[in-house]
C-alpha positions in Angstrom: -4.7 36.9 -21.8 -2.6 38.7 -24.4 1.0 39.1 -23.5 2.0 42.4 -22.0 5.2 44.4 -22.5 6.5 43.0 -19.2 6.0 39.5 -20.6 8.4 40.2 -23.6 11.6 38.2 -23.6 14.6 40.0 -22.3 16.9 38.4 -24.8 16.1 40.5 -27.9 18.2 38.3 -30.2 15.7 35.5 -29.5 12.9 37.4 -31.3 15.0 38.6 -34.3 14.6 36.2 -37.3 17.8 34.5 -38.5 17.2 35.9 -42.0 17.1 39.5 -40.6 20.3 38.9 -38.7 22.0 37.7 -41.8 20.7 40.7 -43.8 22.1 43.1 -41.2 25.5 41.6 -41.5 25.4 42.0 -45.3 23.9 45.5 -45.4 27.2 47.4 -45.9 28.1 45.2 -48.9 24.7 45.5 -50.4 24.7 49.3 -50.0 28.0 49.5 -51.7 26.8 47.3 -54.6 23.7 49.5 -54.9 25.7 52.7 -55.0 28.0 51.2 -57.7 25.0 50.1 -59.7 23.4 53.6 -59.5 26.7 55.2 -60.6 27.2 52.7 -63.4 23.7 52.9 -64.8 23.9 56.5 -66.2 27.3 55.7 -67.7 26.0 52.6 -69.4 23.0 54.4 -70.8 24.7 57.6 -71.8 25.6 58.0 -75.5 27.2 60.8 -77.5 25.2 62.9 -79.8 24.4 61.2 -83.1 26.3 64.0 -84.8 29.5 62.6 -83.1 31.3 59.3 -83.4 33.4 57.4 -80.8 36.1 57.3 -83.5 36.1 59.2 -86.8 38.7 58.8 -89.5 39.2 60.8 -92.7 41.5 59.5 -95.4 41.7 61.2 -98.7 43.0 63.8 -101.1 43.1 67.6 -100.9 43.4 69.7 -104.1 44.1 73.2 -103.0 45.0 76.2 -105.2 48.3 77.4 -103.6 50.0 80.7 -103.9 53.0 81.5 -101.8 55.3 84.6 -101.9 58.6 85.1 -100.2 60.2 88.4 -99.5 63.8 88.7 -98.3 65.2 91.9 -96.8 68.6 92.9 -95.5 68.7 93.1 -91.7 68.7 96.9 -91.8 65.9 97.0 -94.4 67.9 98.8 -97.0 67.7 96.1 -99.6 64.7 93.9 -100.6 63.9 91.2 -103.2 60.3 92.2 -103.2 57.7 89.4 -103.2 58.9 86.3 -105.1 56.6 83.5 -106.0 57.9 80.3 -104.4 54.7 78.2 -104.2 52.1 77.9 -107.0 49.9 75.1 -108.2 46.9 72.9 -107.7 48.3 69.4 -107.2 46.3 66.8 -105.2 48.0 65.9 -101.9 47.2 63.3 -99.3 45.4 64.4 -96.1 44.4 62.6 -93.0 42.4 63.4 -89.9 41.2 61.5 -86.9 38.8 62.4 -84.0 38.1 60.2 -81.0 36.0 60.7 -77.9 37.4 59.9 -74.5 34.0 60.7 -72.9 30.6 61.4 -74.4 31.4 65.0 -75.1 35.2 65.4 -74.9 38.0 64.1 -77.1 41.0 64.6 -79.3 41.4 65.8 -82.9 44.5 65.5 -85.1 44.9 66.8 -88.7 47.9 66.7 -91.1 48.9 67.3 -94.7 52.0 68.1 -96.7 52.4 70.2 -99.8 55.5 70.1 -102.1 56.3 72.4 -105.0 59.2 72.6 -107.5 60.1 75.7 -109.4 62.8 76.4 -111.9 64.0 79.7 -113.2 66.8 80.6 -115.7 68.3 83.7 -117.2 70.3 84.0 -120.4 71.5 87.4 -121.3 74.5 89.5 -122.1 75.9 92.9 -120.9 78.8 95.1 -121.9 81.4 96.6 -119.5 84.4 98.7 -120.6 83.9 97.6 -124.1 83.8 93.9 -123.3 80.6 91.8 -123.7 79.9 89.2 -121.0 77.5 86.3 -121.4 75.3 85.6 -118.4 73.8 82.1 -117.9 72.1 81.4 -114.6 69.6 79.0 -113.2 67.8 78.5 -109.9 65.9 75.3 -109.0 63.9 75.2 -105.8 61.8 72.6 -103.9 59.6 74.0 -101.2 57.9 71.6 -98.7 55.2 72.8 -96.4 54.0 70.5 -93.5 50.9 71.5 -91.6 49.3 69.8 -88.7 47.3 70.5 -85.6 46.4 68.7 -82.4 43.6 69.8 -80.1 41.4 68.7 -77.2 37.8 69.5 -77.7 34.7 70.0 -75.6 31.3 69.5 -77.3 28.1 71.2 -76.1 24.5 70.8 -76.9 22.4 67.7 -77.5 20.2 66.0 -80.0 21.3 66.2 -83.6 23.4 69.4 -83.2 26.5 70.1 -81.1 29.0 73.0 -80.9 32.6 72.4 -80.0 35.5 74.4 -78.6 39.1 73.2 -78.6 42.5 74.1 -77.4 45.8 72.7 -78.6 48.8 73.4 -80.8 49.5 73.9 -84.5 52.7 72.6 -86.1 54.2 74.0 -89.3 57.5 73.4 -91.1 58.8 75.1 -94.2 61.8 73.6 -96.0 63.5 75.2 -99.0 66.0 73.1 -101.1 67.7 75.1 -103.8 70.4 74.6 -106.4 71.8 77.7 -108.1 74.3 77.9 -110.9 75.7 81.0 -112.6 78.2 81.6 -115.4 79.5 85.1 -116.3 82.1 85.6 -118.9 83.4 82.1 -118.7 83.7 82.0 -114.9 81.1 79.8 -113.2 80.0 78.9 -109.7 77.2 76.8 -108.1 75.5 76.5 -104.8 73.3 73.7 -103.3 71.8 74.2 -99.9 68.7 73.6 -97.7 67.0 76.0 -95.3 64.3 74.8 -92.9 62.1 76.5 -90.3 59.6 74.8 -88.0 57.6 75.8 -85.0 54.6 75.1 -82.7 52.0 77.7 -81.9 49.0 77.8 -79.6 45.7 76.8 -81.3 42.1 77.6 -80.8 39.3 75.7 -82.7 35.6 76.0 -83.1 33.4 73.3 -84.6 29.8 72.6 -85.5 28.3 69.1 -86.1 24.7 68.5 -87.3 23.0 65.2 -88.3 20.3 65.6 -91.0 19.5 61.9 -91.2 21.2 58.7 -90.1 23.1 58.7 -93.3 23.8 62.4 -93.9 25.7 64.9 -91.6 27.0 68.4 -92.0 30.0 70.0 -90.3 32.1 73.2 -90.1 35.4 74.0 -88.5 37.4 77.2 -87.9 40.8 77.3 -86.2 43.5 79.9 -85.5 47.1 79.7 -84.3 49.5 82.6 -83.5 53.1 82.7 -82.5 54.6 85.9 -81.1 58.1 87.1 -80.2 61.6 85.8 -81.0 63.1 85.3 -84.4 60.0 83.5 -85.7 56.4 84.8 -85.6 53.2 84.6 -87.5 49.7 83.3 -87.6 47.6 80.6 -89.3 43.9 80.8 -89.9 42.0 77.8 -91.3 38.3 77.1 -92.0 36.3 74.4 -93.7 32.7 73.1 -94.3 31.8 69.6 -95.3 29.1 67.0 -95.8 29.2 63.3 -95.0 27.2 60.4 -96.5 27.2 56.9 -94.9 25.4 54.3 -97.1 26.5 51.8 -94.4 26.9 52.1 -90.7 30.7 52.4 -90.5 31.7 53.3 -94.1 31.0 56.4 -96.1 32.4 59.4 -98.1 33.0 63.0 -97.2 33.3 66.1 -99.3 34.8 69.3 -97.9 35.9 72.8 -99.0 38.6 74.5 -96.9 40.9 77.5 -96.9 44.1 78.3 -95.1 46.0 81.5 -94.7 49.6 81.5 -93.4 51.7 84.6 -92.5 55.1 83.7 -91.3 58.2 85.8 -90.6 61.7 84.9 -89.5 65.1 86.5 -89.3 68.8 85.7 -88.7 72.0 87.8 -88.5 71.8 88.6 -92.2 68.3 88.6 -93.5 64.6 89.2 -92.7 62.1 86.9 -94.4 58.4 87.1 -94.9 56.3 84.2 -96.3 52.6 84.6 -97.3 50.8 81.4 -98.3 47.2 81.0 -99.3 45.5 77.6 -99.9 41.9 76.9 -100.8 40.2 74.0 -102.5 38.1 70.8 -102.2 38.8 67.6 -100.4 37.3 64.1 -100.9 37.6 61.6 -98.1 36.9 57.9 -97.3 35.1 58.1 -94.0 35.3 55.5 -91.3 33.3 55.7 -88.1 33.0 53.4 -85.0 
């Protein structure tokens, strides 16, 4: 006769297989391992857009056409030098940039370059006063150094071969003027050697676009703006650039870019108000490394 319910053993542990008992004891650990595996799987499979690299390095030269005018006014505005050209030229300068991703769609970007310019002016003339003629011999030699850099944290949106980025950060700029002046009037002479330096940080907003045409060729564009308000120093910086990259090998390539920068910078002290307008535009050529 088949066993009935009343015939079932009262000791339930006796009918539970040993393997099942062992499994029940290990269930919490197995569940935890399974959850970790599920969480880790997407991270292991996720990859950034092919238009982005885990680490991108630009090392090269920038050849901008530079024009910079400085205007000095008395504090009350009654006297002014008018715009005076203090920066001009098209020398090639070093430029470096690095981008790296912390996650698949977020990361940092750092860019820096320095421009230096030397100018020399001299005056030789004569004037008469009360019947006496005085010879004038004067010279002014200047060295102007402009440091430009920015640091931003970027978020990239989109997928596939095209992504659009937004970044927030800070722009750094430093302007240093070294000058040596000498003047001789009617046999009396004097000279002056001095340095004036201004530097500041300003909030920065950046926009970027990255597009991969093929595995070897990519296009990109960047626009950024920084503005500093209030105090004895204020102004704004606007920068934009477009470029193309070619990678004949996986990690090594070259990049060509054309960019433009506009700087408007004002400062004042107890004696003078100063306004500096600088415009830079020109091509860059980079050695490109990516990892």
